[in-house]
C-alpha positions in Angstrom: -28.5 -62.2 -18.6 -26.0 -64.3 -17.4 -26.4 -65.5 -13.6 -23.6 -63.2 -12.3 -26.0 -60.3 -13.3 -29.0 -61.9 -11.7 -27.2 -62.6 -8.7 -25.8 -59.2 -8.5 -29.3 -57.8 -8.8 -30.9 -59.9 -6.4 -28.1 -58.8 -3.7 -28.7 -55.2 -4.5 -32.4 -55.6 -4.3 -32.3 -57.3 -1.0 -29.9 -54.6 0.6 -31.7 -51.9 -0.7 -35.1 -53.3 0.9 -33.4 -53.1 4.3 -32.4 -49.5 3.8 -29.0 -49.5 2.6 -27.7 -47.5 -0.1 -26.1 -49.9 -2.9 -23.9 -49.3 -5.9 -22.1 -51.7 -8.1 -18.8 -51.6 -10.0 -18.1 -53.6 -13.0 -14.7 -54.0 -12.5 -11.7 -53.7 -9.8 -10.5 -50.3 -11.3 -14.0 -49.0 -11.2 -14.5 -49.9 -7.7 -11.2 -48.2 -6.6 -12.5 -45.2 -8.8 -15.8 -45.1 -7.1 -14.3 -45.3 -3.5 -11.8 -42.3 -4.6 -14.9 -40.4 -5.6 -16.9 -41.4 -2.2 -13.9 -40.4 -0.2 -13.2 -37.2 -1.7 -17.0 -36.1 -1.3 -16.3 -36.8 2.4 -18.7 -39.6 2.4 -18.1 -42.8 4.1 -18.3 -46.6 2.6 -19.9 -48.8 5.0 -18.7 -52.0 3.1 -17.3 -53.5 0.0 -18.5 -57.2 -1.0 -16.0 -58.8 -3.2 -17.0 -61.7 -4.9 -13.9 -63.8 -5.4 -15.6 -66.3 -7.6 -16.0 -63.4 -10.3 -12.5 -64.3 -11.1 -11.9 -60.7 -12.2 -8.1 -59.9 -13.0 -6.7 -57.4 -10.7 -8.5 -58.7 -7.5 -5.3 -58.3 -5.2 -5.0 -54.8 -6.7 -8.8 -53.9 -5.7 -7.9 -54.7 -2.2 -4.8 -52.7 -1.9 -6.6 -50.0 -3.9 -9.2 -49.8 -1.5 -6.8 -49.6 1.4 -4.9 -46.8 0.1 -8.2 -44.8 -0.2 -9.3 -45.5 3.3 -8.0 -48.1 5.4 -11.0 -48.6 7.5 -13.3 -49.7 4.7 -14.8 -52.9 5.9 -14.6 -56.0 3.1 -16.9 -59.1 2.9 -15.3 -61.7 0.7 -17.9 -64.1 -1.0 -16.0 -67.1 -2.5 -16.9 -70.8 -3.7 -14.0 -72.0 -1.5 -13.8 -72.7 2.3 -12.5 -69.8 4.3 -9.2 -71.9 5.1 -8.6 -71.7 1.3 -8.7 -68.1 1.1 -5.4 -66.8 -1.0 -2.6 -65.5 1.5 -3.0 -62.0 0.0 -6.8 -62.1 0.8 -6.0 -63.2 4.3 -3.4 -60.3 4.7 -6.1 -57.6 3.6 -7.8 -57.9 7.0 -11.2 -58.9 5.3 -13.7 -58.4 7.9 -16.6 -61.1 6.9 -16.4 -64.2 4.8 -19.4 -66.0 3.2 -19.2 -69.1 1.2 -21.3 -69.6 -1.9 -24.0 -70.7 -2.2 -25.7 -69.0 0.7 -29.4 -68.5 1.8 -30.7 -64.7 1.6 -31.0 -64.5 5.4 -27.6 -65.8 5.9 -26.2 -63.1 3.5 -28.3 -60.2 5.2 -27.1 -61.3 8.6 -23.6 -61.5 7.6 -23.6 -58.2 5.8 -25.2 -56.5 9.3 -23.0 -58.1 11.3 -20.0 -56.8 9.5 -21.1 -53.3 9.5 -22.2 -53.3 12.9 -26.2 -53.0 12.4 -28.8 -54.6 14.3 -29.6 -58.0 13.1 -33.2 -57.7 13.2 -33.8 -56.1 9.9 -35.9 -58.0 7.3 -36.5 -57.9 3.8 
């Protein structure tokens, strides 16, 4: 298992422990397809977490595709870069939150809950 897989499992587990529903997409295209399915089922997506450091091809297309599905989708960007080094296409995408890697579990959870507008008193 590579480090990204372990990190993803840890993040998903943490979010599920505080009562959030979590799904993962293995590619930018899969994420947009999943967002379309959710939208067609008249459900909402509370937050999309994008790991910029995963260096997936099509990252600008991911943000654009999500915005085409629903302009109100909140996006949290995770990156190894400082927020002032975010590429211009990301800055223009109205990213709702930013978290620099590495981060502590408590900081991640507080950032997620803040972006989705949930009380910050949840614990995992």
